[in-house]
N, C-alpha and C positions, 0 to 999 in steps of 0.2 A: 447341575440343575436338579437331578433326581435326589441328591442329598439335601438340597434346599427344600424340596417338596416334602421330604421325609421329616424335616425339622418343623415345617409349618403344620403338618397334619395333626400332631397331638394338640397344638395350640388351637387349631380350628375346632377340634372335638371338645376341648374345654370350654370354648366360647359358646358352642351350641348347648352344652350341658348347663352353663350359667343362665343362658336365655330361657331354657325350659324351666329351670328351677325358679327363676324370678317370676315367670308367667304363672306357674302353678301357685306360688306363694301369694301373688296378688289376687288371683281368683279365690284362694282360700280365705284371705282377709275380707274380700268383698262378700263372700258367703257368710262370714261371721258377722259382718255389719247387718246383713239382711236378717240373720237369725236372732240377733240380740239388739233389738231396738232400745235406744237410750244409752247404749254402751259403744257407740260407733267411734268415739274419739280414740280409744285404745287401739283397735285394729287399723284405724286411719293413720295414726302415728307410726305404728310398727311397719305398715306397708311401705311408707316412704323411707323409713329407716333401712329396711331391707334393700330397697332399690339403691339407696346411697352406698350401702356396704358393697353391693354387687358391682357398682360403678367403679369402685376401687380396683377391681380385678378385670372388669370388662368395660372398656370405654366405648360406648355406642356412638354412632354418628350423630351430629347435632339435630338434624330434622327428625329422625325416629325418636330420639330422646325427648325432644320437646313435644312431639305428637303423643307419645305414650304418657308423658306427665299430664298433658291437658286432658287426655281421655280418662286417666285414673282420677284426676281432680274432679272432672265433671260428674262421673258416675258416683264417686264417693260423696261429693258435695250434694248431689241430688238426693241421695239417701238421707243425709244428715238434715237437709232443709225440709224434706218431706216429714221426717220423724219429729223435727222441731215444731213444724206447723200442727202436728197432731198432739203436741204436748208431751211426747215421749223423750225428748232431748232438750236439755237446757239451752236457751238461746246463746249464751256466751260461748258455747262450744263451737258455734259456727265461725268464730274468728280463726279457727284452725284451718278452714277450707283454703283461703289464699296463702296463709302463712307457711304451711308445710311445703307446697310446691315451690314457693319462692326460696325457701331454705335449700331445697334440693337443687334448684337451678343455679343458685349461687355456688354451691359445692361443685356442680358440673362445670361452671365457668372456671373456677380455680383449678380443677383437675385438668381441664383442657389447656390452661395456661402452663401448668407444670409439664404436661406432655409436650407442648411446643418447645419449652425450655430444654427438656431432655433431648429432643430431636436436634435442637441447635447444638447442644454439647456433643452429641454423637457425631454430627457433621464436622464440628471443629476438631474433635479427636481424630476423625478419619483423615482430615486434611493434614493434621500434624504428623500422623503416622506416614502418610504419603511423602511429606517433606523429609522425614527422617530416613525413609527408604531411598529417596533421591539423593540425599546427602551422603548416605553410606555408599551408594553406587558411585557417586562422584569421587569420594575419597579413594575407593578401590581402583577405579579407572584412572584417576589422576596419578596415583602412585605408580601404577604400571607404565603409564605413558611417560612419566618423568624418568623412571629408572633406566630405561634402555638408552636414550640419548645421552644421559649423564655418564653412564658406563662407557659408552663409545668415546665421548669427549675426554674423559679422564685418561683413557688408554692412549689417545693421541698426545695429550699434554704430557703424560709421563714419558713418552718417547722423546718429545721435544726437550724435556727437562734434562735428559742425559747428554744433550748436545752442548757445545761450547757457546754460551750466550753472554752477551754483554750484561752488565749489572742492571741496567734499566729494564731490559727485556726479561731478565730473571725475576725482577720485582713484579713486573706485570703478570708473569706466569704464576707467581705465588698467589697474587690476588685472584686470578682465574681459578686456580686449584681450590682456594678457600671458598669461593662462591659455589663451586661444584660440590664441595663437601657439605655445604649448607643445603643445597638442593637434594643431595643424597639423604641427609638427615630428615629433610621434609618428607621425602618419598617414604622413608621407613616409618615415620610417625603417622603419616596419612594411612598407610596400610595397617598399622597397629590400631589406630582409632576405628577403622572399618571393622577389624576383627573383634574389637571390644563391643562395638554397637551391634554386631550380629549375634552376640550372646554365646558364641561357641569358642571363645578364645582362651579360656582358662583351663589349665590342667592342674587341678588342686592335688596336693599331697602333703603329708606331715612335714612341717617346716619349723626349724628352730629359729624363731625370729631374732633372738639375741645374737646367735652366731652369725646370722646373715647381716645384721647391722654392723657387727664388729668387722666383718670382712669388707663391707662396703666402705666403712669409715677408714680402714687401713689403706684401701686403694686410693681414696681421695686425698688423704693427709700425706701420703708419701711424696707427692710431687706438687705441693702447694705451699705458698709463702704466707698462709693464714694460720692463725692460732686455733687449734682444734680442742674443744672441750667436750669430751665424750663421757657420758654416764649411762651405762646400760644396766638395768636391773633385770633379774630373771623374768622372762615372760612365758617360758614354757614352749611346748610344741603346739603350733596352730595348724589348721588345715588351710593351705593357701597355695597359690602358684608362685614359687620362688622367683621365677623369671620376671613376672609382672611386678612383684613387690620390689625387686631390685631396680627395675626400670622406673618405678614410682619414686623410690628414694633417690635414685640418680638424678631425676628431674628436679627434685626439691633441693638436693645439695648443689647441683649445677646452678640453680637460681640463686642460692645463697652465696656461692663463690662469685658470681657475676655482679652481685650487689654489695659485696664486702671489699673494702680497700685492702691492699697488701698490708700485712701486719694486723689486720682486724681479726675479730674472733667469730668463729662459727661453732655453734653448739649442736650436739646431737644427743638426744636423751630418749630412753625407752623405759616403760614401766607397765606393769599390769595392774588394772583397777577393776576388781570384780570380774565381770565376764568380757572385758574389753582390754585389748593391748593398745597402748598409746605411744606413738613415736612423734617427737617434736624436733623440728629442724629450725634453728634460729640463726640470725645473722646480726652483725653490728653495722649494717648499712644505713641508708637514709630512711628506711621504712617505706610504707605505701601511703600515698595520699588518700584521705578519706573518701573522696569521690571516685577513686580507682578501685577501692576494695571490692565493690560488687562485681567488677569485671575481670578480676585476676584470673579466674578459671574459664573465661570465655575463649572459644576457639579463635585463633589467629589474632587475639588481642595481646599486645605486649608493649613494654616500654623499652627504650634504649638503655641497656645496662651500663652503668658508668665504668665498670671494671671487667667487661667481657664483650664478646661479639654479639651482634644482634641474633636473637634466636628465631625459631620458626613460629612461635606463638601457639604451639601445640603441646609442649611439654607438660605444663601445669594442667591443661585440660585433660590430657591423656592420664595424668596421675589421678585426678579426681574420678575419671571414668573407671579406672582400675580399682580404686578404693570402693566405689559403689558396687562394682561387679563382685567384689568380695564380701558384700554385705556390710561394708564399713562407711567411713566418711572422711573427707578432707576439708579442712577449714584454715583460715588465715586470720591473724590479728597483728596489730602493732604492739611491740613490747614497750612499756613506758620508758625504760632506760634508753631505748633506741633500737631500730631495726625491726624486722618482721619475724614472726614465728608461724610456721606451718605445722598443723597438728593432724597427723594421720591416725585414725582409729580403725582397728580391725577386730572382728570377733575372736575371742580367746579360744573358742572350740570350733 
């Protein structure tokens, strides 16, 4: 509370200073109108202009604003009418009396509309931040809540697996183990997403992106019946978290494998373009439906892969979050010959 008051105090002092300055300027312009009969139009215009400029920094409440405008208009207008009746001021100048306050009030109306819009945006941003915080807490809590029972269940099933089981029971056991592995992967990715969203998950260090890609490609191509087309050009050493870059590329390659038929081709290409390192992962699968393209990176959104197990719906979302956390980007497009191409961009330095 005290820090909040400390923040408000300088603003309050500035508002008071603006009020005093505007009041002194208005009094000065009124005095000039008194002192120079026949030249009232200039000070009259400048007076309203000064109030309009001050309103951009100090938005007064509606009633005091209208009251002050009316008072200034009546006093200034009385002077101009009196001097016009004495022949000191040209009659056409009297048209400025209603015009200037109307212009000011229109400006006040627009300023207040803008202020209301800004307040609405702030409220919306606050609600979105609250939603993000709640989502992050949910991911973290759900991950921990899932991990413990999954670990216990796997332990018991592994004990059962060592027993002499009938073929049908062993098949059921395999299905149960597979589902537990999926839940374990979901738990790990939920926790990873929560770490990324918290902003403190990266441990950046000098990383040779080309070497990392070659290592990942070798791991995936060793036990796969797909055709691998790997072209890595020198990208140099970048500052990144190698663990997260590996997880990102693993997610992209896993997706490519799941949507590429046996004997199909998966391409992995890396190149440096100016200050960006670009990594492309392509497949020869069916591609992505145009209506699905905007949702590919949405959390928990996924399609049933034709050549792999159903995923968690978090891999590609996590990959994009990791790319953004590194100051990069992740996008996807359909390749005209067929299949999808995911493009990862990272800062080169």
